[in-house]
TORLUMTOR-261873 format. One line per field, with one value per residue: residue number from 1; residue in three letters; y, x, z of N, C-alpha, C in turn. Coordinates in pm, whole numbers, plus 50000, padded with zeros to 5 digits. Atoms other than C-alpha are relative to their C-alpha. Layout:
// TORLUMTOR-261873
i = NUM	...
aa = ALA	...
n.c2 = Y	...
n.c1 = X	...
n.c3 = Z	...
ca.c2 = Y	...
ca.c1 = X	...
ca.c3 = Z	...
c.c2 = Y	...
c.c1 = X	...
c.c3 = Z	...
// end
This chain:
// TORLUMTOR-261873
i = 1	2	3	4	5	6	7	8	9	10	11	12	13	14	15	16	17	18	19	20	21	22	23	24	25	26	27	28	29	30	31	32	33	34	35	36	37	38	39	40	41	42	43	44	45	46	47	48	49	50	51	52	53	54	55	56	57	58	59	60	61	62	63	64	65	66	67	68	69	70	71	72	73	74	75	76	77	78	79	80	81	82	83	84	85	86	87	88	89	90	91	92	93	94	95	96	97	98	99	100	101	102	103	104	105	106	107	108	109	110	111	112	113	114	115	116	117	118	119	120	121	122	123	124	125	126	127	128	129	130	131	132	133	134	135	136	137	138	139	140	141	142	143	144	145	146	147	148	149	150	151	152	153	154	155	156	157	158	159	160	161	162	163	164	165	166	167	168	169	170
aa = MET	PRO	LEU	ILE	SER	THR	ALA	ARG	LEU	TYR	LEU	ARG	GLU	VAL	ALA	PRO	THR	ASP	ALA	ALA	PHE	LEU	LEU	GLY	LEU	LEU	ASN	GLU	PRO	GLY	TRP	LEU	GLU	ASN	ILE	GLY	ASP	ARG	GLY	VAL	ARG	ASP	ILE	LYS	GLY	ALA	LEU	ASN	TYR	ILE	GLU	GLN	VAL	PRO	LEU	ALA	SER	TYR	ARG	ALA	HIS	GLY	PHE	GLY	LEU	TYR	LEU	VAL	CYS	LEU	GLN	ASP	ALA	THR	PRO	ILE	GLY	LEU	CYS	GLY	LEU	ILE	GLN	ARG	ASP	TYR	LEU	ASP	CYS	PRO	ASP	LEU	GLY	TYR	ALA	LEU	SER	SER	PRO	TYR	TRP	GLY	LYS	GLY	TYR	GLY	GLU	GLU	ALA	ALA	LEU	ALA	VAL	LEU	ALA	LEU	ALA	ARG	GLN	LYS	GLY	ILE	ALA	THR	VAL	LYS	ALA	ILE	THR	SER	GLN	HIS	ASN	VAL	ALA	SER	ALA	LYS	LEU	LEU	GLU	LYS	ILE	GLY	PHE	SER	GLU	VAL	ALA	PRO	VAL	THR	PRO	PRO	GLY	SER	ASP	SER	PRO	LEU	ARG	CYS	PHE	CYS	ARG	ALA	GLN	ALA	THR	ALA
n.c2 = 50065	50146	50082	50127	49997	50124	49976	49922	49925	49956	49987	49891	49972	49930	49859	49939	49967	50118	50017	50017	50138	50097	49993	50087	50132	50057	50015	50093	50122	50104	49969	50016	50138	50083	49945	49949	49861	49921	49881	49880	49950	49868	49970	49989	50133	50061	49939	50065	50138	49988	49969	50103	50135	50011	49911	50049	50122	49963	49945	50100	50123	49982	50053	49980	50014	49906	49970	50073	49914	50033	49920	49868	49934	50026	50090	50112	50076	50002	50128	49979	50078	49951	50076	50016	50044	50141	50088	49997	49945	49910	50050	49942	49952	49939	49973	49917	49948	50105	50002	50056	50140	50096	49955	50035	49892	50040	50086	49921	49917	50083	50046	49888	49974	50107	49970	49894	50063	50074	49901	49950	50107	50069	50139	50066	49909	50064	49925	50044	49971	50047	50142	50009	49928	50098	49941	49966	50124	50053	49915	50032	50130	49983	49928	50074	50011	50124	49977	50055	49999	49875	49908	49922	49875	49958	49932	50056	50139	50057	50031	49966	50088	49944	50054	49969	50022	49976	49960	49967	49855	49948
n.c1 = 49932	50013	50074	49925	49871	49931	49860	50001	50128	50081	50138	50060	50137	50022	50035	50042	49882	49972	50100	49943	49948	50110	50065	49927	50006	50139	50027	49906	50062	50005	50107	50126	50024	50004	50074	50125	50007	50064	50054	49924	49945	49934	49956	50122	50040	49900	50023	50123	49966	49923	50094	50102	49945	49907	50026	50122	49966	49923	50095	50095	49941	49867	49901	50044	49894	49893	49909	49872	49897	49859	49946	49974	50141	50072	50113	50003	50119	50081	50013	50068	50115	50130	50109	50107	50127	50030	49899	50009	49881	49938	49941	49872	50005	49882	49979	49878	49982	49937	49850	49949	50037	49894	49881	50022	50064	50135	49983	49950	50108	50108	49957	50002	50143	50041	49942	50080	50128	49976	49986	50136	50081	50074	49950	50019	50006	50032	49954	50075	49941	50078	49968	49876	49886	49907	49893	50044	50022	49868	49944	50073	49959	49860	49994	50074	50142	50052	50122	50123	50111	50012	50111	50059	50044	50135	50016	49912	50025	49872	49935	49862	49920	49988	49889	50012	49880	50021	49874	49998	50008	49914
n.c3 = 49895	50021	49909	49995	50083	50030	50051	50125	50019	49886	50033	49927	50040	50122	49980	50122	50083	50079	50104	50136	50009	50000	50130	50098	49953	50018	50143	50063	50045	49896	49907	50067	50028	49880	49889	50060	50037	49894	50062	49967	50131	49986	49860	49917	49971	49906	49865	49948	49964	49875	49889	49984	49978	49886	49883	49932	49930	49877	49900	49953	49952	49945	50095	50133	50098	49975	50116	49992	50056	49975	49892	50047	50008	50127	49978	50097	50004	49884	49930	49867	49963	50041	49938	50093	49939	50025	49939	49855	49941	50096	50120	50041	50140	50046	50145	50028	50134	50077	49998	49877	49989	50005	49926	49858	49919	49958	49880	49887	49951	49947	49870	49906	49965	49912	49867	49949	49961	49873	49893	49977	49947	50105	49999	50123	50116	50126	50120	50117	50132	50118	50031	50088	49942	49953	49924	49866	49928	49963	49894	49881	49950	49952	49872	49903	50015	50057	50073	49946	50096	50072	49958	50104	49935	50032	50126	50102	50040	50015	49878	49981	49915	49860	49924	49860	49912	49854	49946	49856	49980	49891
ca.c2 = 47328	46954	46715	46407	46386	46092	46052	46208	46363	46563	46573	46875	46989	47112	47492	47722	47817	47457	47516	47540	47210	47032	47163	46981	46667	46619	46641	46402	46097	45863	46042	46050	45682	45544	45782	45960	46299	46550	46819	47058	47268	47596	47754	47837	47470	47364	47605	47456	47102	47204	47347	47059	46760	46797	47104	46971	46635	46794	46977	46676	46389	46535	46377	46398	46403	46567	46733	46512	46721	46647	46780	47078	47172	47048	46913	46570	46438	46365	46091	46056	45916	45956	45862	45732	45686	45331	45203	45116	45265	45528	45465	45515	45732	45844	45989	46111	46323	46088	46206	46066	45721	45418	45590	45450	45780	45627	45359	45608	45843	45565	45416	45762	45810	45467	45561	45879	45670	45448	45757	45870	45532	45409	45031	44936	45108	45011	45110	45090	45075	45041	44680	44758	44951	44681	44914	45039	44680	44575	44874	44797	44434	44540	44761	44496	44520	44211	44202	44149	44142	44406	44716	44897	45266	45410	45523	45311	44985	44919	44728	44841	44623	44661	44602	44604	44640	44595	44762	44798	45141	45358
ca.c1 = 46486	46561	46324	46535	46900	47075	47430	47330	46986	46768	46388	46190	45831	45707	45662	45494	45846	45863	45586	45806	45984	45655	45500	45773	45767	45390	45408	45696	45607	45696	45464	45182	45220	45273	45090	44839	44758	44680	44577	44851	44944	45078	45225	44877	44788	45113	45046	44693	44841	45090	44804	44562	44804	45121	45027	44675	44825	45078	44786	44555	44794	45126	45297	45277	45487	45826	46057	46362	46677	47041	47266	47343	46962	46882	46524	46491	46153	45895	45877	45655	45345	44992	44681	44435	44069	44066	44377	44391	44736	44961	45094	45458	45461	45755	45850	46184	46255	46377	46744	46774	46633	46856	47097	46961	46799	46449	46564	46753	46459	46208	46412	46448	46065	46015	46247	46047	45726	45873	45961	45597	45474	45343	45373	45246	45299	45147	45249	45047	45169	45015	45016	45294	45526	45791	46062	45856	45761	46127	46223	45944	46044	46412	46326	46112	45762	45558	45290	44936	44593	44542	44322	44089	44055	43703	43584	43835	43799	44173	44320	44653	44932	44944	45249	45275	45557	45520	45791	45888	45810	46022
ca.c3 = 40150	40109	40278	40198	40077	39921	39781	39444	39499	39725	39733	39837	39828	39496	39469	39218	39095	38955	38704	38392	38476	38554	38232	38039	38258	38238	37858	37801	37596	37885	38125	37873	37789	38141	38369	38147	38005	38282	38035	38143	37834	37972	38284	38420	38392	38561	38848	38884	38882	39159	39371	39311	39336	39549	39760	39830	39928	40169	40338	40352	40427	40533	40228	39854	39539	39586	39331	39271	39213	39156	39426	39201	39216	38863	38877	38721	38819	39085	39352	39657	39813	39682	39879	39622	39713	39574	39755	40124	40183	40020	39669	39569	39257	39051	38712	38584	38286	38010	38004	38357	38297	38345	38587	38914	39014	39026	39271	39482	39505	39567	39853	40009	39997	40148	40434	40485	40491	40762	40966	40931	41059	40725	40741	40401	40063	39730	39378	39055	38696	38356	38225	37970	38201	38237	38360	38655	38747	38748	38963	39213	39244	39287	39587	39762	39627	39535	39274	39405	39243	38975	39056	38827	38918	38935	38593	38405	38215	38227	38521	38656	38794	39171	39390	39768	40023	40394	40594	40959	41094	41327
c.c2 = 49846	49935	49872	50026	49861	50034	50090	50092	50066	50018	50113	50015	50084	50140	50057	50040	49879	49981	49973	49854	49902	50006	49904	49856	49933	49983	49914	49871	49889	50024	49976	49855	49923	50050	50060	50158	50078	50133	50127	50044	50134	50022	50010	49858	49931	50053	49939	49857	50005	50021	49881	49863	50006	50090	49954	49871	50028	50049	49884	49878	50012	49937	50023	49968	50112	50020	49928	50086	49935	50090	50141	50080	49977	49910	49889	49918	50015	49859	50029	49904	50070	49914	50002	49946	49850	49905	50018	50052	50091	49919	50068	50042	50067	50016	50085	50045	49900	50007	49934	49857	49912	50034	49963	50108	49964	49916	50078	50088	49921	49945	50111	50031	49890	50015	50108	49945	49925	50101	50056	49893	49931	49861	49929	50108	49919	50081	49937	50039	49952	49854	49988	50066	49903	50060	50034	49871	49945	50081	49964	49869	50010	50062	49931	49991	49866	50030	49932	50014	50137	50088	50073	50134	50030	50076	49954	49856	49919	49969	50040	49890	50067	49923	50045	49972	50033	50033	50027	50152	50035	50005
c.c1 = 49981	49924	50079	50123	50054	50142	49994	49878	49952	49857	49946	49853	49993	49948	49945	50114	50042	49909	50058	50055	49888	49924	50068	49990	49863	49961	50102	49931	49988	49894	49863	49963	49978	49914	49867	50009	49923	49946	50070	50073	50072	50034	49884	49951	50096	49981	49876	50030	50076	49906	49910	50057	50100	49964	49874	50029	50081	49903	49914	50062	50137	50111	49936	50114	50106	50082	50133	50105	50135	50058	50038	49871	49932	49879	49998	49876	49917	50001	49937	49888	49871	49893	49884	49876	49979	50107	49998	50124	50063	50069	50130	49987	50130	50002	50124	49995	50089	50156	50061	49957	50124	50129	49989	49933	49860	50006	50045	49889	49891	50037	50003	49857	49953	50053	49925	49867	50015	50005	49864	49908	49917	50060	49991	49990	49964	50056	49919	50073	49907	50051	50132	50124	50097	50108	49960	49985	50133	50058	49926	50040	50142	50006	49904	49848	49968	49872	49880	49887	49994	49881	49955	49950	49855	49993	50089	49961	50136	50062	50144	50069	50015	50109	49985	50133	49965	50136	49987	49998	50088	49926
c.c3 = 49984	50113	50027	49915	49990	49949	49878	49989	50130	49948	50088	49957	49872	50033	49869	49906	49914	49881	49864	49987	49995	49870	49901	50042	49971	49855	49927	49953	50104	50104	49938	49977	50126	50114	49951	49983	50112	49946	50027	49871	50008	50149	50096	50035	50094	50137	50063	50045	50134	50116	50028	50032	50122	50122	50073	50080	50127	50108	50057	50068	50066	49913	49862	49904	50032	49876	50031	49929	50020	50108	49954	49974	49867	50024	49893	50003	50131	50067	50136	50019	49961	50075	49903	50070	49990	50051	50153	50072	49893	49882	49966	49854	49963	49848	49986	49860	49922	49995	50122	50026	49992	50073	50147	50083	50053	50127	50117	50061	50070	50142	50106	50043	50090	50143	50069	50048	50131	50118	50038	50056	49900	49979	49869	49888	49875	49890	49886	49872	49895	49970	49920	50058	50066	50089	50141	50083	50046	50117	50135	50065	50059	50140	50102	49989	49934	49927	50068	49897	49932	50060	49877	50064	49960	49867	49887	49972	50002	50137	50002	50080	50134	50075	50144	50070	50139	50056	50148	50017	50119	50132
// end
């Protein structure tokens, strides 16, 4: 059941039936380079990821990563909010399967998630990217984020670019 609909997309909660798609997405070169290796190598690992990341976030925070689908139900990526221990507000996260890059789907999905965040009363959203992820930085700036001081996640020596967007809430 769609949680959010746009002109070309709908976003819904991730379900165990999405394991095969997520197995592929989490092992795409773009995911591995820009987000990191989550160690998901088979369907069992994908099911564990679904339980430990999006489903756990829905239960704990009332939001999480959502499956991004074309209106014909073709899954193309993930987009949503993540509450990280080292950030003071939710983080906008997104990743699309490479055949869908450069078509405006990332922007469309991100703006839909930001609208949902406003409805939930979330006034500030951050976003983090690797230092070399120029495409994500451009997208974030296009949708109203401003770069702020870098953050270094616990257990890492590599600072990440950090962006912030304040928004009026409903």
